[in-house]
N, C-alpha and C positions, 0 to 999 in steps of 0.2 A: 504494498498500499503506500501510497506517496506521504513522506515526512516532510514537514514543513521546515523551510530553511531558517535561517539567522536573520533575513530579512521580513520573514513571514510572523517569526517569533517577536522582534522589535516593532514591528505594526501593530499586533495584538496587544502588546505593553502599550504603546501608545493611546491607543484607541480605547482600553479600558481606563486609562490615566484620565484621558479627556472627559470621558462620561462620568466618571468617579466626580469630578468637578461641576459637572452638569447638573448630577444628582444632588449634590449639596446646596446648590444655589438654587434649585426648586424647593427643597426642603427648609431654607431658610426664608423663603419667600422673594427669593431675587426674581426668579423666572416664575411665570404664572404658568397654569398646566396649558394655556394653548400657547405659550412659548415653549414649553418643554416639550410638547406633544410630538412636533417632528424629530427632536434630538432624540428623546425614546424610540419611536419607530426606528431610526436609523441602528439601532443597538437590539432591535426584536423584541421589544418590550411594547406590550399591549394594556391597556385600561379594561378589563371586562367586567360582567357583572357585579362581581362581589369582590375582586382582589385584582392586581398585576398579574399579567400573563408573562414567562419569558418564554420564547420559540427560539431553541437552540438549531443551528444547522447541523445537519450530518450530509455533507456532501454525496451524492448519489449514493446514499444509503448504506455508505460503507463505513464500518468501527472496527477498531481493535478493542481487545479486552480491557487495557489500560482505561479507554475513552469510556467503554459501558461502566466499568467501576466508577468512575469520576462522576458519571450521571447520575448512579445510585447514592454517593455520598453526598452530592448536592443535593439530592430528594429528602435524604435524612437529615441534612443539617440544615438548608435554609426553606424546604417544603414541607409537603404532608406523606412524605415517603413511598412516594409513587411518581410516575411519567406517564405522557399521553402520546404515542406514536401518532404520528397524523399520514394523511395520503401525499404530503409533500417529502416522504421520508425524513421528517423532522422529528424533534421533541419536544414537547411544550411542558412546562412547569406551573400551575395553576395557581399557585397559592404563595408566592414570594413579598416580600416585603420589601419597598423600593430600597431602603437605606441599606438591605443585604444584597442587592442586584448587583452593583460592583465587584461584591467579593467570588459572587457567583461566575460571572465573569472571569474575575481573575483565576479562578479554578479552573473554568474551563481551557483558558490559555496554556496552563501548566500542560493540558495533553494534546493542545494542537486543534481546540474547537472555538467556537466563537457565536453570535448571534448574529452577524452581521448580514444584512440584504434578506432576514428572514421577515420583513417587512417593506413598505414602501415603495415608490414609482419607480423600482427600479429592478435589475436583471436578480431574478430571485434563484433560490437554492436548485442546482441543474439536476435532473432527477436521471435513473437509468434504470434499465434491467435489473431488479434485485439477485437475479442467476448470474451476472455479468462474469465473465471469467471462468464460469464454473460449468456451465451449460452447453451441451453440444451444437454445432451447427453455426456457430457466432463465425463471423468473418475475422473478428479481430474483438479485443474486450473492449466495449464501448466505454468504461470508465476513463480509458486514457482521452477520448473526446472529451468526456464531462470534465475530467480535471483541465485540460488544456481551456475550455471555456471559464470556468470558475477561474484560474488563474488571470484571464483576459479581462473578464466583466467584474472584479473585485475592486469595488470604488473606481469603475471607469468613469471619467470627467463628464462626459459627453452623454453618458446614458443614467445620470444619478437621479434626473427628473425628469423620466418620461411621463408620457401622458397618463398612462396606467401601469400597473404591475406587469413584468413580462417573465414568462415562462419557458425554458426550454427542458426538453428531456430527449434521450439518446436511446438506440437499441441497436442492435448489431446482428439481429436474426430475423428469419421471415416469420415467427411468432412473435408479436407485437406483445410483450409484458411492461411496456414502459407507457403505454397509453399517449404514444406520441402526437396520435390525429386529433387531442382533445387539448393540446399545447398550442401557445403563438408561437413557437418554431419546433417542430420535430425533426429529429435527424434520424437516419436508418443508414448504418455503414452497408455497402455493398460491393460486390467485386465485380469488375468488369475486364475482359482481356489481361486477367493477371495482376490488375491494381485494383485497390481500394480507395472507394470514393464514398459519397453520400447522396441518399435521395433527400430532398428537402422539402418540408410540409409546414406552409404558414396558416394561420388564421382558424387554428383549433380553439375551442374554449367551450366553458358550462356557462353557469352563471343565469342570468335572466332570460339572455339572448343565444343559446346554445347553436354552435356551429361545428360541423366537422370540417377538419384543417383539409386544405387544398395543395395538390403539389404543384411548387413553384421550380423546383429544377428536379429532372430525372435525374440528373450525375451532376456531382460537385466534385472535382479533384482535391485530395485530402491537402494540399497545399493552400489550395484558396478558401479553407473554411472562413477564418477569421475575417478576411476582406470581405467574404458575401455575408457573413453574420452582420458585419458593422454597415452593409449597404442597405441590409433588411431593416435594420435598427434606425438608420439614418433617415428613410424616407418615411417610417414610423413615426419618429420623433419628431418629423418636421410636418407630417401629414395627418397624424390621429388626434381625435378632436380633444378638446380641453374645457370646453365649454359646458359639458355632460359627463359625467364621471361614470357613468351607464353606458355611454356610446363610446369611451375611449379605448378599448382594447384594440389590437391588430385585427381583430375577426371583424369589426365591424368598418374598420378600412377597407378588409378585403370585399366585404360586402357591397359597400357603397361606392368604392372605385370600379371594381371589377378586378379580377383575377389577371387578366391580359394585358389591361393598363398598369395595374400595380407591379407587374412582373417587368413589363418595360422599363418601369421607372427604377428597378432593382437594379437589373443588368445594366442601365445607364450609370448608374449610382457606382455600382461594382466595375464598371470599366473603368470610370475614372479615379476611383478611390483607391485601386489597387496598387496603383503608381507610389501612394503614399505608405499604406501598410504592407510590409514586406510578407513574402509567403512564409507560410509556415514554416519555421526554421527545423532540419532535421535533428539538428543537436538538440533542441528544447524536447522535440517529441521521442527522443532517443532517453532524454534525462527523465521524462516523466514514465516512458515504458520500464523504465528501472524499477520505479516504484510499485508495480504492479506485475512483477515478474512472478508466476505461478510458483508456489512453495515447493517443497522439497516432498512432493508425494511419497508415502511410505507405498512398498509393492509387496506388503506381505500377501500369501494366499489367502485368499477368503475362505473362510471355515463356516460349513453351512450350519443352520442352529434352526429349532424347532420353535418358534414365539407362540406364547399364548392368546388367548383370544382378545384381549385388549390391545397386547403388544402388536398383532397383527392387523387390526384395525386401524394402529398408528401407522404403519407400514404401507398399508394400502393408500392412506391419504395424505399424509404429511411427508412423503418423499419425493424428490424431482431426479430424473434421471441426470447423473454427472458425464461430462466428458471423458472422463475413466470409469472403465465400467467397475472397477473394486473400490469407487467412492459414490457417496449421493450426495444431494443437497438435502438437509432436513429445515421444513418451516414449522416453526415452534407457533403455534397459535395464541394470540392475547385474545381470544375470545372463547374463553370457558361457559359453559351453559348458565345463562342467567347475568352474565358479568358484563362489564363495559368495557366494548372493542376499543383496543388500541391501550388501556390501564395497563402497566407494570410496575410492580411493586419493587421496592429498593432491594429486597431479599432476591426476588427473583432477576433482577438483573445481575446480582453477583453471582448467582448459579449460572446463568449464560455466559457471563466472562470467564468463569471458571470453566465450562464444558469446552468454549472456544479455544481458551489455552490449552487443555488437556488435550482436546480431541480434534478442534478443528483449525489447526495452524494460525490460530490466533485472530481470525477473523469474523467479523458477522455482518449481516445485511437486515436493514429497514425496509419491508417493501410499501409500495403504496397500498398495499390492501390492509395495511395496520399491523401486520406480524413481523415477525424476528426470524430470519434464515441465519443456520450454520451451514454455508455453503460446499464446505469441503470435510465431509466426515467418511472415514474408512468404513467399510460395510462391517467389519469385526467389532466396531465401536459402538455398534447401533445398541445393542442392549443395556449398556452402560450409560450412554446417551438418554436413551428411554426412560431408564429407571431413575436418573437423576430429574428428568422434566416431570414424570409422574410424581416424585416427593415435593417437588416444589410447585404443585399444581397448574403445569405448563403442559401436559401431553394430552390434551383435548384432540381427539381424532376426526377433526371435520373441516380440514382444509379444501376449500372449492366446494363444501355444502352449505344447506340452508342456515345453519347459526353463524358462519364464518362470514357476519355482516358487516361492511363497511358503513360508519355511521360518524357523523360530526358530532362535538361536544353539545349541540343544540342549546336552548333557553336553561340549562343546567348551569350554564357557565358563559356563553357566548353573548355579547351586548348586542351584537347582529341579528342574533334570532330570533324567529318568531313562532317556535314551536319547539316542543321537545323531541330530542332523537334518543337518546340513552335509554330511555324508559321502554320505546318502541323495540328498539332492538333487543333489550333484556326480554321481553315478553314474547316476543316473536321465537327467541332461542330457547326462552323454557317452553313454549307449546311445541316445538319440535326438540325437546330436549332429549330423547332417545335416539342414540347414535346408529342402532339398525335402522330406524325408520329413515333417518336422514341419508344413510348410505341407499337405501331403495328408492327415495327420490332422487339422488345422484346431483349431479354439478348444477348448480344454483346461486345465481348472485344476486343478493339484497344488498341494497345500496340506500342509505336514509339521509337526506339534511333537511337541518332544521329553519332551513329559510332559502332564499330565491339566489343567495350567493353559490348555492350547490358544493359547498366543500365534501359532502358526503359522497357526489360523485351521481346522484340519483339519477341523472338523464342517462347513463350508461350502466345502469343495472339491468341485469334481465327483468327483476321487479324492482322499480324503482319508487321512494315513498318521499314526498314534498311535505313538510308542516308549515302551513301558514297561518296567519291571524284573519280572520273573518269574524269581524265585530267585537272582537276580545276574546272570541273562541277558536282554540285550536282545530285546526281542520287540515287533511290529511290528502293529498293529490296520489293516485297511483298513475305509473307508466309501465308499458311493457314491452320487451322484447330490444329494450337498449344493450349495447355492446361497447366495449373499450379494446378490443383487441385489433389486429388487422383488418377484421373485416368490420369496422367502427360503423353502431347506427344508432341514432338518438331513439331512445323511448318513445312509444306513442301514447297520449294520456287516454284513459279509459272512459272518463266521463267525470260527474261530478265528486266533492271529495268525500272524505268519511270523519265524522268525529272520533276525538281521540280515544272512545269507549268501543269505536265501528271498526277500526282500521286492522287491528290486529285477526279480529275475526274475517274481517273481507281477506287478507292475505292467506288465512287459513283456506278457504274457499277457492281461492285462484289454485292453491297447490293441488286441493283434493280434485279440481278440474282438469290439472293437468295429467294426473294420475289415471283419471279415465279416459283421457284424450290421446296419450302417448300410444305410439303403433306396439310397443313393447318396452321392456326395461331398460334396454341400450339406449332408446330416444331421449336424449337431456330437454330439459325445460324450452331452452331457445330453439331447438331444432323443433319441437312440436310446435311452440309459437309461431315460426317460420311457414310450418306447414299448412297451419289450420287457420292462423290469422288471428284477429282480438275480438271478432264476435263472440264467440262460445265462452269466451272469459268475461265479458262484459255481461253476458245474460247469466253466469252465475254472481257476478257481482252485485247487479242491479235487481235482478229478478226476485229473488228473495227479500230485497228490502222495499222494492215496491209493492210486492205482494203485504207485507205487514203495514206499510202505511195506508194500503187500501183496508 
C-alpha cells in the first residue's frame, strides 16, 4: 500500500495546526458559526442533528492494520466506541466534541490518515473496486490510478471551489463493483492492442435528479489521464451552474448542454491544456506501483476440511474468488440481523486489525456497500478467521442477501434527512432474519435513503426505499429494478408511498410476489423483475391496500 512521504506528513501536521487555531477562535467567540462553517467543512467536520460528525477519508477504501486500530482508539477515546462505514468507503464518528477534533486529527495523522476533502465543493475521496488487486480479471490494480488522482486532486487550487462536490470512481474489471456510471467521473481501465488505457464516463449521479453516466471517451491513453481530467474539471468549473445548488452537478451540465457539445468543449480544452500539464510521468507511476506491489503470498498446499453448517453458510455467501486459487477474499458483514448497517464497534475494529495482521498480509478494505473486506486470505486460514469473526459478532452469512442492506444514517443523525432509515433497515433485516430463508430468496440488494440526497443509493437498489416528509409524516416511496453494476439502471417508482408502519410489510409482499413469480430458485429478483416488469409487483403492493381502504 502507499506510504505517505515526508511532504505528506508535514502537510498534515501543518493542516491540523491551522485547524486547531480555527477551533480555538470558534470556542472563544472570535469566529461565528457562519465564519467557522467553511473552515470545518474543509476538514471533514459536519454539524448534525445532535452533535458534530467527523468524516475520515479512507482513500479507495484501503486500510492497514495500524490504521484500523487507530480508528478503534479514536472511537474509544473521543467518541462513543464505534464508527460508521459509509457508501463513500469512508468512516464517520458521530459524537465528537469540538474541543477534541484537532486531537482526533492529530491521531489520524500519526498513521497517515486525515479528513481533508471529505466535504465541500471539491474533488472528494476517490473510490475504487473493493476487491482491487485481489480479483481475477483486472487489467491492472485500479488503486494505482485512484492514488494518482488523490495526489493530483488534494488541495488542487483551481478545483477547491467547484460549483458542487465532485466524485470519481475507478474500476479495472468488466464487472463494475465501483458504480462508475453513477459518479461525476467514472474510469474503467481497459486494454487495447497491448496498451492499458481508460474508458471515461461523465455525468452520473443520484440525488433528486438521478442520471446514468455517459461515455465521453472510449479510449484514453494512461499518459493523458491527468490532462484529460483537468479538461473535464475546467469545463465544468466554468460552465456548471452556481445559481442553484440542486442543479450544480456536472450531470446537469451534461443534460442541459448535451453530450456531444460538452465533449467538443472538453476535447478542445484537452488539446490546448495538455501543452501546459505534462504527461503522467512513468517515474511517478512506477513509484506509486511500488506501494501496491502484491504481498509475498503463501503457497502452502490447500488442506481439505469439512465445515459445519454455520461455517458452510458463511463460505457460501461471504467469499469472493481471488486471482490465486489458494486464496480468497473474505467479506465481513457489518449488518447483523437487526443491527445498524455500517456500524462497527471499537472492539470489532481491533479484531479486524488483528485478523488482517495475522492472516491477511496487513490489509483491509471498506466497500461502498458498507462492509469490510479481508482481501487476501489463504484457504487454510478460513477456519481460524471464521472463529474469530464469530466470537466478535462479525460472521453473519448474508453478503448479497436481503439483510445486507445499504442505509444512510437518516433522521437518527443527519440534519438533512426527512425520514428514518436505520429502523426500517433493522425491521426488514429482522423480518427476514432466518438465513436459510434469505439463501432461498437469493441475491437481492435493498438500499434505503432518508432523504432525496440519496446517500443510501436507493435509485440503484433492486428494491429502493426513499424516506420523505409528507406534511410532517414520514412517507416511503418504493422503486424497483435499480442496478449499480456494469448494466446500471435507475429503479422505477411503483406508485404512492407508504407510511412508516406500512413500508416493511410492503417489502414483505414484494418478496413474496417474487418467490411466486420466479421461474425457479436460480432466477434472482432482478432477473425476474426484468422478465415480468413492474405491474405484477404493483398489483400486490396496492391491491391489498386498496382493498383495505374500500
